[in-house]
mmCIF file as gemmi writes it, N, C-alpha and C atoms, coordinates in Angstrom:
data_model
loop_
_atom_site.group_PDB
_atom_site.id
_atom_site.type_symbol
_atom_site.label_atom_id
_atom_site.label_alt_id
_atom_site.label_comp_id
_atom_site.label_asym_id
_atom_site.label_entity_id
_atom_site.label_seq_id
_atom_site.pdbx_PDB_ins_code
_atom_site.Cartn_x
_atom_site.Cartn_y
_atom_site.Cartn_z
_atom_site.occupancy
_atom_site.B_iso_or_equiv
_atom_site.pdbx_formal_charge
_atom_site.auth_seq_id
_atom_site.auth_asym_id
_atom_site.pdbx_PDB_model_num
ATOM 1 N N . MET Axp A 1 ? 47.892 143.034 123.563 1 0 ? 1 A 1
ATOM 2 C CA . MET Axp A 1 ? 49.127 143.106 122.796 1 0 ? 1 A 1
ATOM 3 C C . MET Axp A 1 ? 49.599 141.701 122.467 1 0 ? 1 A 1
ATOM 4 N N . GLY Axp A 2 ? 49.907 141.505 121.216 1 0 ? 2 A 1
ATOM 5 C CA . GLY Axp A 2 ? 50.294 140.178 120.785 1 0 ? 2 A 1
ATOM 6 C C . GLY Axp A 2 ? 51.794 139.977 120.818 1 0 ? 2 A 1
ATOM 7 N N . ALA Axp A 3 ? 52.208 138.811 120.319 1 0 ? 3 A 1
ATOM 8 C CA . ALA Axp A 3 ? 53.626 138.461 120.304 1 0 ? 3 A 1
ATOM 9 C C . ALA Axp A 3 ? 54.413 139.434 119.428 1 0 ? 3 A 1
ATOM 10 N N . GLU Axp A 4 ? 53.784 139.915 118.339 1 0 ? 4 A 1
ATOM 11 C CA . GLU Axp A 4 ? 54.473 140.85 117.452 1 0 ? 4 A 1
ATOM 12 C C . GLU Axp A 4 ? 54.819 142.147 118.176 1 0 ? 4 A 1
ATOM 13 N N . SER Axp A 5 ? 53.891 142.627 118.997 1 0 ? 5 A 1
ATOM 14 C CA . SER Axp A 5 ? 54.119 143.854 119.748 1 0 ? 5 A 1
ATOM 15 C C . SER Axp A 5 ? 55.27 143.677 120.737 1 0 ? 5 A 1
ATOM 16 N N . THR Axp A 6 ? 55.304 142.534 121.41 1 0 ? 6 A 1
ATOM 17 C CA . THR Axp A 6 ? 56.38 142.243 122.355 1 0 ? 6 A 1
ATOM 18 C C . THR Axp A 6 ? 57.714 142.185 121.631 1 0 ? 6 A 1
ATOM 19 N N . GLN Axp A 7 ? 57.747 141.543 120.477 1 0 ? 7 A 1
ATOM 20 C CA . GLN Axp A 7 ? 58.989 141.444 119.714 1 0 ? 7 A 1
ATOM 21 C C . GLN Axp A 7 ? 59.448 142.825 119.265 1 0 ? 7 A 1
ATOM 22 N N . THR Axp A 8 ? 58.522 143.666 118.875 1 0 ? 8 A 1
ATOM 23 C CA . THR Axp A 8 ? 58.884 145.01 118.434 1 0 ? 8 A 1
ATOM 24 C C . THR Axp A 8 ? 59.509 145.791 119.573 1 0 ? 8 A 1
ATOM 25 N N . ARG Axp A 9 ? 58.901 145.728 120.766 1 0 ? 9 A 1
ATOM 26 C CA . ARG Axp A 9 ? 59.461 146.436 121.911 1 0 ? 9 A 1
ATOM 27 C C . ARG Axp A 9 ? 60.838 145.898 122.256 1 0 ? 9 A 1
ATOM 28 N N . GLN Axp A 10 ? 61.022 144.585 122.225 1 0 ? 10 A 1
ATOM 29 C CA . GLN Axp A 10 ? 62.33 144.011 122.536 1 0 ? 10 A 1
ATOM 30 C C . GLN Axp A 10 ? 63.353 144.421 121.495 1 0 ? 10 A 1
ATOM 31 N N . GLY Axp A 11 ? 62.958 144.457 120.227 1 0 ? 11 A 1
ATOM 32 C CA . GLY Axp A 11 ? 63.861 144.882 119.168 1 0 ? 11 A 1
ATOM 33 C C . GLY Axp A 11 ? 64.276 146.326 119.36 1 0 ? 11 A 1
ATOM 34 N N . THR Axp A 12 ? 63.335 147.177 119.749 1 0 ? 12 A 1
ATOM 35 C CA . THR Axp A 12 ? 63.641 148.577 119.994 1 0 ? 12 A 1
ATOM 36 C C . THR Axp A 12 ? 64.591 148.72 121.164 1 0 ? 12 A 1
ATOM 37 N N . ALA Axp A 13 ? 64.344 147.979 122.245 1 0 ? 13 A 1
ATOM 38 C CA . ALA Axp A 13 ? 65.213 148.038 123.417 1 0 ? 13 A 1
ATOM 39 C C . ALA Axp A 13 ? 66.621 147.584 123.056 1 0 ? 13 A 1
ATOM 40 N N . ALA Axp A 14 ? 66.727 146.542 122.233 1 0 ? 14 A 1
ATOM 41 C CA . ALA Axp A 14 ? 68.048 146.056 121.829 1 0 ? 14 A 1
ATOM 42 C C . ALA Axp A 14 ? 68.759 147.12 120.994 1 0 ? 14 A 1
ATOM 43 N N . HIS Axp A 15 ? 68.011 147.777 120.113 1 0 ? 15 A 1
ATOM 44 C CA . HIS Axp A 15 ? 68.609 148.84 119.301 1 0 ? 15 A 1
ATOM 45 C C . HIS Axp A 15 ? 69.089 149.985 120.193 1 0 ? 15 A 1
ATOM 46 N N . ASP Axp A 16 ? 68.273 150.361 121.165 1 0 ? 16 A 1
ATOM 47 C CA . ASP Axp A 16 ? 68.656 151.428 122.065 1 0 ? 16 A 1
ATOM 48 C C . ASP Axp A 16 ? 69.908 151.056 122.859 1 0 ? 16 A 1
ATOM 49 N N . ALA Axp A 17 ? 69.981 149.83 123.338 1 0 ? 17 A 1
ATOM 50 C CA . ALA Axp A 17 ? 71.159 149.382 124.086 1 0 ? 17 A 1
ATOM 51 C C . ALA Axp A 17 ? 72.39 149.395 123.178 1 0 ? 17 A 1
ATOM 52 N N . ALA Axp A 18 ? 72.212 149.015 121.925 1 0 ? 18 A 1
ATOM 53 C CA . ALA Axp A 18 ? 73.333 149.017 120.978 1 0 ? 18 A 1
ATOM 54 C C . ALA Axp A 18 ? 73.797 150.456 120.717 1 0 ? 18 A 1
ATOM 55 N N . ALA Axp A 19 ? 72.838 151.359 120.561 1 0 ? 19 A 1
ATOM 56 C CA . ALA Axp A 19 ? 73.184 152.769 120.349 1 0 ? 19 A 1
ATOM 57 C C . ALA Axp A 19 ? 73.882 153.332 121.58 1 0 ? 19 A 1
ATOM 58 N N . LEU Axp A 20 ? 73.417 152.961 122.755 1 0 ? 20 A 1
ATOM 59 C CA . LEU Axp A 20 ? 74.052 153.419 123.994 1 0 ? 20 A 1
ATOM 60 C C . LEU Axp A 20 ? 75.457 152.844 124.137 1 0 ? 20 A 1
ATOM 61 N N . ALA Axp A 21 ? 75.64 151.598 123.725 1 0 ? 21 A 1
ATOM 62 C CA . ALA Axp A 21 ? 76.971 150.985 123.787 1 0 ? 21 A 1
ATOM 63 C C . ALA Axp A 21 ? 77.946 151.783 122.913 1 0 ? 21 A 1
ATOM 64 N N . ARG Axp A 22 ? 77.493 152.176 121.723 1 0 ? 22 A 1
ATOM 65 C CA . ARG Axp A 22 ? 78.342 152.997 120.844 1 0 ? 22 A 1
ATOM 66 C C . ARG Axp A 22 ? 78.647 154.343 121.502 1 0 ? 22 A 1
ATOM 67 N N . LEU Axp A 23 ? 77.629 154.937 122.12 1 0 ? 23 A 1
ATOM 68 C CA . LEU Axp A 23 ? 77.813 156.219 122.792 1 0 ? 23 A 1
ATOM 69 C C . LEU Axp A 23 ? 78.819 156.097 123.934 1 0 ? 23 A 1
ATOM 70 N N . VAL Axp A 24 ? 78.731 155.03 124.709 1 0 ? 24 A 1
ATOM 71 C CA . VAL Axp A 24 ? 79.651 154.798 125.831 1 0 ? 24 A 1
ATOM 72 C C . VAL Axp A 24 ? 81.076 154.661 125.313 1 0 ? 24 A 1
ATOM 73 N N . VAL Axp A 25 ? 81.259 153.824 124.304 1 0 ? 25 A 1
ATOM 74 C CA . VAL Axp A 25 ? 82.596 153.577 123.758 1 0 ? 25 A 1
ATOM 75 C C . VAL Axp A 25 ? 83.187 154.856 123.168 1 0 ? 25 A 1
ATOM 76 N N . GLU Axp A 26 ? 82.384 155.585 122.402 1 0 ? 26 A 1
ATOM 77 C CA . GLU Axp A 26 ? 82.883 156.808 121.758 1 0 ? 26 A 1
ATOM 78 C C . GLU Axp A 26 ? 83.155 157.91 122.779 1 0 ? 26 A 1
ATOM 79 N N . THR Axp A 27 ? 82.244 158.093 123.723 1 0 ? 27 A 1
ATOM 80 C CA . THR Axp A 27 ? 82.383 159.164 124.709 1 0 ? 27 A 1
ATOM 81 C C . THR Axp A 27 ? 83.568 158.939 125.627 1 0 ? 27 A 1
ATOM 82 N N . LEU Axp A 28 ? 83.734 157.693 126.057 1 0 ? 28 A 1
ATOM 83 C CA . LEU Axp A 28 ? 84.767 157.387 127.045 1 0 ? 28 A 1
ATOM 84 C C . LEU Axp A 28 ? 86.046 156.849 126.415 1 0 ? 28 A 1
ATOM 85 N N . HIS Axp A 29 ? 86.086 156.812 125.086 1 0 ? 29 A 1
ATOM 86 C CA . HIS Axp A 29 ? 87.271 156.353 124.347 1 0 ? 29 A 1
ATOM 87 C C . HIS Axp A 29 ? 87.74 154.985 124.848 1 0 ? 29 A 1
ATOM 88 N N . LEU Axp A 30 ? 86.782 154.059 124.973 1 0 ? 30 A 1
ATOM 89 C CA . LEU Axp A 30 ? 87.11 152.714 125.439 1 0 ? 30 A 1
ATOM 90 C C . LEU Axp A 30 ? 87.738 151.91 124.317 1 0 ? 30 A 1
ATOM 91 N N . GLU Axp A 31 ? 88.609 151.012 124.691 1 0 ? 31 A 1
ATOM 92 C CA . GLU Axp A 31 ? 89.271 150.154 123.715 1 0 ? 31 A 1
ATOM 93 C C . GLU Axp A 31 ? 88.556 148.818 123.651 1 0 ? 31 A 1
ATOM 94 N N . ILE Axp A 32 ? 87.271 148.887 123.348 1 0 ? 32 A 1
ATOM 95 C CA . ILE Axp A 32 ? 86.425 147.71 123.23 1 0 ? 32 A 1
ATOM 96 C C . ILE Axp A 32 ? 85.389 148.024 122.161 1 0 ? 32 A 1
ATOM 97 N N . ALA Axp A 33 ? 84.962 147.008 121.434 1 0 ? 33 A 1
ATOM 98 C CA . ALA Axp A 33 ? 83.913 147.21 120.436 1 0 ? 33 A 1
ATOM 99 C C . ALA Axp A 33 ? 82.566 147.312 121.16 1 0 ? 33 A 1
ATOM 100 N N . PRO Axp A 34 ? 81.696 148.191 120.724 1 0 ? 34 A 1
ATOM 101 C CA . PRO Axp A 34 ? 80.401 148.352 121.393 1 0 ? 34 A 1
ATOM 102 C C . PRO Axp A 34 ? 79.622 147.045 121.528 1 0 ? 34 A 1
ATOM 103 N N . GLU Axp A 35 ? 79.696 146.198 120.514 1 0 ? 35 A 1
ATOM 104 C CA . GLU Axp A 35 ? 78.951 144.934 120.563 1 0 ? 35 A 1
ATOM 105 C C . GLU Axp A 35 ? 79.519 143.937 121.583 1 0 ? 35 A 1
ATOM 106 N N . GLU Axp A 36 ? 80.69 144.218 122.106 1 0 ? 36 A 1
ATOM 107 C CA . GLU Axp A 36 ? 81.279 143.354 123.131 1 0 ? 36 A 1
ATOM 108 C C . GLU Axp A 36 ? 80.738 143.663 124.534 1 0 ? 36 A 1
ATOM 109 N N . ILE Axp A 37 ? 80.016 144.767 124.673 1 0 ? 37 A 1
ATOM 110 C CA . ILE Axp A 37 ? 79.464 145.128 125.978 1 0 ? 37 A 1
ATOM 111 C C . ILE Axp A 37 ? 78.151 144.398 126.173 1 0 ? 37 A 1
ATOM 112 N N . ASP Axp A 38 ? 78.082 143.606 127.219 1 0 ? 38 A 1
ATOM 113 C CA . ASP Axp A 38 ? 76.858 142.891 127.574 1 0 ? 38 A 1
ATOM 114 C C . ASP Axp A 38 ? 75.84 143.915 128.061 1 0 ? 38 A 1
ATOM 115 N N . PRO Axp A 39 ? 74.667 143.989 127.422 1 0 ? 39 A 1
ATOM 116 C CA . PRO Axp A 39 ? 73.672 144.991 127.813 1 0 ? 39 A 1
ATOM 117 C C . PRO Axp A 39 ? 73.209 144.88 129.266 1 0 ? 39 A 1
ATOM 118 N N . ASP Axp A 40 ? 73.352 143.694 129.853 1 0 ? 40 A 1
ATOM 119 C CA . ASP Axp A 40 ? 72.9 143.496 131.232 1 0 ? 40 A 1
ATOM 120 C C . ASP Axp A 40 ? 74.038 143.525 132.253 1 0 ? 40 A 1
ATOM 121 N N . ALA Axp A 41 ? 75.263 143.694 131.783 1 0 ? 41 A 1
ATOM 122 C CA . ALA Axp A 41 ? 76.416 143.745 132.692 1 0 ? 41 A 1
ATOM 123 C C . ALA Axp A 41 ? 76.475 145.106 133.377 1 0 ? 41 A 1
ATOM 124 N N . PRO Axp A 42 ? 76.997 145.139 134.592 1 0 ? 42 A 1
ATOM 125 C CA . PRO Axp A 42 ? 77.125 146.428 135.296 1 0 ? 42 A 1
ATOM 126 C C . PRO Axp A 42 ? 78.039 147.386 134.53 1 0 ? 42 A 1
ATOM 127 N N . LEU Axp A 43 ? 77.601 148.636 134.414 1 0 ? 43 A 1
ATOM 128 C CA . LEU Axp A 43 ? 78.439 149.645 133.761 1 0 ? 43 A 1
ATOM 129 C C . LEU Axp A 43 ? 79.588 150.072 134.67 1 0 ? 43 A 1
ATOM 130 N N . PHE Axp A 44 ? 79.303 150.141 135.962 1 0 ? 44 A 1
ATOM 131 C CA . PHE Axp A 44 ? 80.303 150.596 136.931 1 0 ? 44 A 1
ATOM 132 C C . PHE Axp A 44 ? 80.628 149.46 137.888 1 0 ? 44 A 1
ATOM 133 N N . GLY Axp A 45 ? 81.906 149.364 138.239 1 0 ? 45 A 1
ATOM 134 C CA . GLY Axp A 45 ? 82.337 148.304 139.138 1 0 ? 45 A 1
ATOM 135 C C . GLY Axp A 45 ? 82.443 146.954 138.457 1 0 ? 45 A 1
ATOM 136 N N . GLY Axp A 46 ? 82.365 146.941 137.141 1 0 ? 46 A 1
ATOM 137 C CA . GLY Axp A 46 ? 82.447 145.696 136.388 1 0 ? 46 A 1
ATOM 138 C C . GLY Axp A 46 ? 83.673 145.674 135.497 1 0 ? 46 A 1
ATOM 139 N N . GLU Axp A 47 ? 83.557 144.938 134.422 1 0 ? 47 A 1
ATOM 140 C CA . GLU Axp A 47 ? 84.676 144.736 133.509 1 0 ? 47 A 1
ATOM 141 C C . GLU Axp A 47 ? 85.102 146.008 132.767 1 0 ? 47 A 1
ATOM 142 N N . LEU Axp A 48 ? 84.184 146.956 132.604 1 0 ? 48 A 1
ATOM 143 C CA . LEU Axp A 48 ? 84.53 148.173 131.877 1 0 ? 48 A 1
ATOM 144 C C . LEU Axp A 48 ? 85.438 149.091 132.676 1 0 ? 48 A 1
ATOM 145 N N . GLY Axp A 49 ? 85.423 148.955 133.99 1 0 ? 49 A 1
ATOM 146 C CA . GLY Axp A 49 ? 86.296 149.767 134.837 1 0 ? 49 A 1
ATOM 147 C C . GLY Axp A 49 ? 85.922 151.239 134.859 1 0 ? 49 A 1
ATOM 148 N N . LEU Axp A 50 ? 84.649 151.554 134.702 1 0 ? 50 A 1
ATOM 149 C CA . LEU Axp A 50 ? 84.22 152.945 134.697 1 0 ? 50 A 1
ATOM 150 C C . LEU Axp A 50 ? 84.197 153.509 136.112 1 0 ? 50 A 1
ATOM 151 N N . ASP Axp A 51 ? 84.471 154.822 136.222 1 0 ? 51 A 1
ATOM 152 C CA . ASP Axp A 51 ? 84.48 155.481 137.529 1 0 ? 51 A 1
ATOM 153 C C . ASP Axp A 51 ? 83.553 156.691 137.525 1 0 ? 51 A 1
ATOM 154 N N . SER Axp A 52 ? 83.59 157.484 138.582 1 0 ? 52 A 1
ATOM 155 C CA . SER Axp A 52 ? 82.674 158.606 138.723 1 0 ? 52 A 1
ATOM 156 C C . SER Axp A 52 ? 82.903 159.69 137.661 1 0 ? 52 A 1
ATOM 157 N N . ILE Axp A 53 ? 84.128 159.881 137.23 1 0 ? 53 A 1
ATOM 158 C CA . ILE Axp A 53 ? 84.405 160.85 136.162 1 0 ? 53 A 1
ATOM 159 C C . ILE Axp A 53 ? 83.766 160.364 134.866 1 0 ? 53 A 1
ATOM 160 N N . ASP Axp A 54 ? 83.862 159.064 134.617 1 0 ? 54 A 1
ATOM 161 C CA . ASP Axp A 54 ? 83.215 158.489 133.437 1 0 ? 54 A 1
ATOM 162 C C . ASP Axp A 54 ? 81.702 158.69 133.511 1 0 ? 54 A 1
ATOM 163 N N . ALA Axp A 55 ? 81.142 158.567 134.699 1 0 ? 55 A 1
ATOM 164 C CA . ALA Axp A 55 ? 79.695 158.753 134.88 1 0 ? 55 A 1
ATOM 165 C C . ALA Axp A 55 ? 79.289 160.174 134.494 1 0 ? 55 A 1
ATOM 166 N N . LEU Axp A 56 ? 80.086 161.141 134.896 1 0 ? 56 A 1
ATOM 167 C CA . LEU Axp A 56 ? 79.785 162.533 134.556 1 0 ? 56 A 1
ATOM 168 C C . LEU Axp A 56 ? 79.863 162.768 133.043 1 0 ? 56 A 1
ATOM 169 N N . GLU Axp A 57 ? 80.892 162.241 132.414 1 0 ? 57 A 1
ATOM 170 C CA . GLU Axp A 57 ? 81.044 162.391 130.973 1 0 ? 57 A 1
ATOM 171 C C . GLU Axp A 57 ? 79.906 161.705 130.227 1 0 ? 57 A 1
ATOM 172 N N . LEU Axp A 58 ? 79.545 160.525 130.705 1 0 ? 58 A 1
ATOM 173 C CA . LEU Axp A 58 ? 78.465 159.772 130.078 1 0 ? 58 A 1
ATOM 174 C C . LEU Axp A 58 ? 77.122 160.493 130.255 1 0 ? 58 A 1
ATOM 175 N N . ALA Axp A 59 ? 76.879 161.02 131.436 1 0 ? 59 A 1
ATOM 176 C CA . ALA Axp A 59 ? 75.632 161.762 131.689 1 0 ? 59 A 1
ATOM 177 C C . ALA Axp A 59 ? 75.54 162.974 130.77 1 0 ? 59 A 1
ATOM 178 N N . LEU Axp A 60 ? 76.647 163.657 130.565 1 0 ? 60 A 1
ATOM 179 C CA . LEU Axp A 60 ? 76.667 164.82 129.681 1 0 ? 60 A 1
ATOM 180 C C . LEU Axp A 60 ? 76.376 164.41 128.239 1 0 ? 60 A 1
ATOM 181 N N . ALA Axp A 61 ? 76.983 163.322 127.801 1 0 ? 61 A 1
ATOM 182 C CA . ALA Axp A 61 ? 76.752 162.831 126.437 1 0 ? 61 A 1
ATOM 183 C C . ALA Axp A 61 ? 75.297 162.408 126.25 1 0 ? 61 A 1
ATOM 184 N N . ILE Axp A 62 ? 74.73 161.772 127.247 1 0 ? 62 A 1
ATOM 185 C CA . ILE Axp A 62 ? 73.322 161.361 127.174 1 0 ? 62 A 1
ATOM 186 C C . ILE Axp A 62 ? 72.421 162.587 127.139 1 0 ? 62 A 1
ATOM 187 N N . SER Axp A 63 ? 72.739 163.58 127.946 1 0 ? 63 A 1
ATOM 188 C CA . SER Axp A 63 ? 71.962 164.821 127.953 1 0 ? 63 A 1
ATOM 189 C C . SER Axp A 63 ? 71.974 165.482 126.582 1 0 ? 63 A 1
ATOM 190 N N . ARG Axp A 64 ? 73.14 165.541 125.972 1 0 ? 64 A 1
ATOM 191 C CA . ARG Axp A 64 ? 73.257 166.162 124.648 1 0 ? 64 A 1
ATOM 192 C C . ARG Axp A 64 ? 72.556 165.339 123.574 1 0 ? 64 A 1
ATOM 193 N N . THR Axp A 65 ? 72.723 164.031 123.642 1 0 ? 65 A 1
ATOM 194 C CA . THR Axp A 65 ? 72.186 163.149 122.606 1 0 ? 65 A 1
ATOM 195 C C . THR Axp A 65 ? 70.672 163.024 122.683 1 0 ? 65 A 1
ATOM 196 N N . TYR Axp A 66 ? 70.146 162.88 123.896 1 0 ? 66 A 1
ATOM 197 C CA . TYR Axp A 66 ? 68.72 162.594 124.063 1 0 ? 66 A 1
ATOM 198 C C . TYR Axp A 66 ? 67.927 163.767 124.623 1 0 ? 66 A 1
ATOM 199 N N . GLY Axp A 67 ? 68.592 164.868 124.942 1 0 ? 67 A 1
ATOM 200 C CA . GLY Axp A 67 ? 67.897 166.028 125.459 1 0 ? 67 A 1
ATOM 201 C C . GLY Axp A 67 ? 67.319 165.824 126.849 1 0 ? 67 A 1
ATOM 202 N N . LEU Axp A 68 ? 67.97 164.995 127.644 1 0 ? 68 A 1
ATOM 203 C CA . LEU Axp A 68 ? 67.498 164.701 128.992 1 0 ? 68 A 1
ATOM 204 C C . LEU Axp A 68 ? 68.391 165.37 130.025 1 0 ? 68 A 1
ATOM 205 N N . GLU Axp A 69 ? 67.809 165.747 131.137 1 0 ? 69 A 1
ATOM 206 C CA . GLU Axp A 69 ? 68.599 166.277 132.236 1 0 ? 69 A 1
ATOM 207 C C . GLU Axp A 69 ? 68.84 165.153 133.238 1 0 ? 69 A 1
ATOM 208 N N . LEU Axp A 70 ? 70.086 164.836 133.446 1 0 ? 70 A 1
ATOM 209 C CA . LEU Axp A 70 ? 70.476 163.845 134.448 1 0 ? 70 A 1
ATOM 210 C C . LEU Axp A 70 ? 71.151 164.591 135.581 1 0 ? 70 A 1
ATOM 211 N N . ARG Axp A 71 ? 70.708 164.321 136.791 1 0 ? 71 A 1
ATOM 212 C CA . ARG Axp A 71 ? 71.235 165.042 137.947 1 0 ? 71 A 1
ATOM 213 C C . ARG Axp A 71 ? 72.155 164.15 138.769 1 0 ? 71 A 1
ATOM 214 N N . ALA Axp A 72 ? 73.262 164.702 139.207 1 0 ? 72 A 1
ATOM 215 C CA . ALA Axp A 72 ? 74.232 163.953 140.013 1 0 ? 72 A 1
ATOM 216 C C . ALA Axp A 72 ? 73.637 163.539 141.353 1 0 ? 72 A 1
ATOM 217 N N . ASP Axp A 73 ? 72.653 164.304 141.848 1 0 ? 73 A 1
ATOM 218 C CA . ASP Axp A 73 ? 72.074 163.997 143.159 1 0 ? 73 A 1
ATOM 219 C C . ASP Axp A 73 ? 70.803 163.147 143.082 1 0 ? 73 A 1
ATOM 220 N N . ASP Axp A 74 ? 70.489 162.599 141.91 1 0 ? 74 A 1
ATOM 221 C CA . ASP Axp A 74 ? 69.307 161.75 141.768 1 0 ? 74 A 1
ATOM 222 C C . ASP Axp A 74 ? 69.546 160.434 142.5 1 0 ? 74 A 1
ATOM 223 N N . GLU Axp A 75 ? 68.668 160.109 143.424 1 0 ? 75 A 1
ATOM 224 C CA . GLU Axp A 75 ? 68.801 158.878 144.216 1 0 ? 75 A 1
ATOM 225 C C . GLU Axp A 75 ? 68.735 157.622 143.36 1 0 ? 75 A 1
ATOM 226 N N . ARG Axp A 76 ? 68.167 157.737 142.175 1 0 ? 76 A 1
ATOM 227 C CA . ARG Axp A 76 ? 68.007 156.562 141.299 1 0 ? 76 A 1
ATOM 228 C C . ARG Axp A 76 ? 69.208 156.313 140.393 1 0 ? 76 A 1
ATOM 229 N N . ASN Axp A 77 ? 70.25 157.12 140.482 1 0 ? 77 A 1
ATOM 230 C CA . ASN Axp A 77 ? 71.386 156.97 139.569 1 0 ? 77 A 1
ATOM 231 C C . ASN Axp A 77 ? 71.972 155.568 139.571 1 0 ? 77 A 1
ATOM 232 N N . GLY Axp A 78 ? 72.022 154.936 140.722 1 0 ? 78 A 1
ATOM 233 C CA . GLY Axp A 78 ? 72.53 153.568 140.786 1 0 ? 78 A 1
ATOM 234 C C . GLY Axp A 78 ? 71.708 152.622 139.937 1 0 ? 78 A 1
ATOM 235 N N . GLU Axp A 79 ? 70.402 152.821 139.946 1 0 ? 79 A 1
ATOM 236 C CA . GLU Axp A 79 ? 69.498 151.999 139.129 1 0 ? 79 A 1
ATOM 237 C C . GLU Axp A 79 ? 69.563 152.42 137.663 1 0 ? 79 A 1
ATOM 238 N N . ILE Axp A 80 ? 69.569 153.714 137.413 1 0 ? 80 A 1
ATOM 239 C CA . ILE Axp A 80 ? 69.57 154.229 136.041 1 0 ? 80 A 1
ATOM 240 C C . ILE Axp A 80 ? 70.803 153.767 135.286 1 0 ? 80 A 1
ATOM 241 N N . PHE Axp A 81 ? 71.965 153.847 135.938 1 0 ? 81 A 1
ATOM 242 C CA . PHE Axp A 81 ? 73.23 153.503 135.297 1 0 ? 81 A 1
ATOM 243 C C . PHE Axp A 81 ? 73.698 152.084 135.628 1 0 ? 81 A 1
ATOM 244 N N . ALA Axp A 82 ? 72.788 151.229 136.065 1 0 ? 82 A 1
ATOM 245 C CA . ALA Axp A 82 ? 73.165 149.861 136.44 1 0 ? 82 A 1
ATOM 246 C C . ALA Axp A 82 ? 73.706 149.074 135.249 1 0 ? 82 A 1
ATOM 247 N N . SER Axp A 83 ? 73.114 149.276 134.087 1 0 ? 83 A 1
ATOM 248 C CA . SER Axp A 83 ? 73.51 148.544 132.884 1 0 ? 83 A 1
ATOM 249 C C . SER Axp A 83 ? 72.996 149.307 131.668 1 0 ? 83 A 1
ATOM 250 N N . LEU Axp A 84 ? 73.403 148.872 130.491 1 0 ? 84 A 1
ATOM 251 C CA . LEU Axp A 84 ? 72.878 149.482 129.273 1 0 ? 84 A 1
ATOM 252 C C . LEU Axp A 84 ? 71.371 149.269 129.17 1 0 ? 84 A 1
ATOM 253 N N . THR Axp A 85 ? 70.912 148.105 129.589 1 0 ? 85 A 1
ATOM 254 C CA . THR Axp A 85 ? 69.485 147.803 129.545 1 0 ? 85 A 1
ATOM 255 C C . THR Axp A 85 ? 68.707 148.762 130.445 1 0 ? 85 A 1
ATOM 256 N N . ALA Axp A 86 ? 69.203 148.977 131.662 1 0 ? 86 A 1
ATOM 257 C CA . ALA Axp A 86 ? 68.535 149.883 132.597 1 0 ? 86 A 1
ATOM 258 C C . ALA Axp A 86 ? 68.572 151.318 132.077 1 0 ? 86 A 1
ATOM 259 N N . LEU Axp A 87 ? 69.701 151.732 131.539 1 0 ? 87 A 1
ATOM 260 C CA . LEU Axp A 87 ? 69.844 153.078 131.002 1 0 ? 87 A 1
ATOM 261 C C . LEU Axp A 87 ? 68.918 153.273 129.805 1 0 ? 87 A 1
ATOM 262 N N . SER Axp A 88 ? 68.837 152.278 128.951 1 0 ? 88 A 1
ATOM 263 C CA . SER Axp A 88 ? 67.954 152.339 127.794 1 0 ? 88 A 1
ATOM 264 C C . SER Axp A 88 ? 66.487 152.462 128.224 1 0 ? 88 A 1
ATOM 265 N N . ALA Axp A 89 ? 66.096 151.706 129.234 1 0 ? 89 A 1
ATOM 266 C CA . ALA Axp A 89 ? 64.721 151.768 129.731 1 0 ? 89 A 1
ATOM 267 C C . ALA Axp A 89 ? 64.418 153.149 130.317 1 0 ? 89 A 1
ATOM 268 N N . PHE Axp A 90 ? 65.376 153.71 131.054 1 0 ? 90 A 1
ATOM 269 C CA . PHE Axp A 90 ? 65.193 155.037 131.629 1 0 ? 90 A 1
ATOM 270 C C . PHE Axp A 90 ? 65.021 156.085 130.527 1 0 ? 90 A 1
ATOM 271 N N . ILE Axp A 91 ? 65.875 156.035 129.52 1 0 ? 91 A 1
ATOM 272 C CA . ILE Axp A 91 ? 65.801 157.008 128.434 1 0 ? 91 A 1
ATOM 273 C C . ILE Axp A 91 ? 64.467 156.866 127.692 1 0 ? 91 A 1
ATOM 274 N N . ALA Axp A 92 ? 64.058 155.635 127.407 1 0 ? 92 A 1
ATOM 275 C CA . ALA Axp A 92 ? 62.786 155.405 126.718 1 0 ? 92 A 1
ATOM 276 C C . ALA Axp A 92 ? 61.625 155.976 127.533 1 0 ? 92 A 1
ATOM 277 N N . GLU Axp A 93 ? 61.684 155.792 128.852 1 0 ? 93 A 1
ATOM 278 C CA . GLU Axp A 93 ? 60.635 156.306 129.74 1 0 ? 93 A 1
ATOM 279 C C . GLU Axp A 93 ? 60.61 157.839 129.709 1 0 ? 93 A 1
ATOM 280 N N . GLN Axp A 94 ? 61.773 158.449 129.757 1 0 ? 94 A 1
ATOM 281 C CA . GLN Axp A 94 ? 61.854 159.91 129.767 1 0 ? 94 A 1
ATOM 282 C C . GLN Axp A 94 ? 61.445 160.527 128.437 1 0 ? 94 A 1
ATOM 283 N N . VAL Axp A 95 ? 61.843 159.882 127.353 1 0 ? 95 A 1
ATOM 284 C CA . VAL Axp A 95 ? 61.518 160.396 126.032 1 0 ? 95 A 1
ATOM 285 C C . VAL Axp A 95 ? 60.017 160.271 125.771 1 0 ? 95 A 1
ATOM 286 N N . ALA Axp A 96 ? 59.401 159.23 126.319 1 0 ? 96 A 1
ATOM 287 C CA . ALA Axp A 96 ? 57.967 158.994 126.115 1 0 ? 96 A 1
ATOM 288 C C . ALA Axp A 96 ? 57.098 159.989 126.87 1 0 ? 96 A 1
ATOM 289 N N . THR Axp A 97 ? 57.634 160.613 127.932 1 0 ? 97 A 1
ATOM 290 C CA . THR Axp A 97 ? 56.815 161.517 128.733 1 0 ? 97 A 1
ATOM 291 C C . THR Axp A 97 ? 56.929 162.946 128.271 1 0 ? 97 A 1
């Protein structure tokens, strides 16, 4: 795989993170522009001030949007929802399988 392939994957990941940022802002009615969310910043316990109720709403929106089942008892939830980048990678992995 060459540099072009790497750039394409990074561009796709950035697009996915941007789409997820819009989904987060719209779903949770945040008073912030989606582009102001750092893709690598923590979604929970950080500047966004998201809580467990927000996590449930976000999981439901992701399920509807991407057709994925997210479980509240999944041990990986901390990793999956760590940041927009982590969430984007998880969704890409699930959609690819």
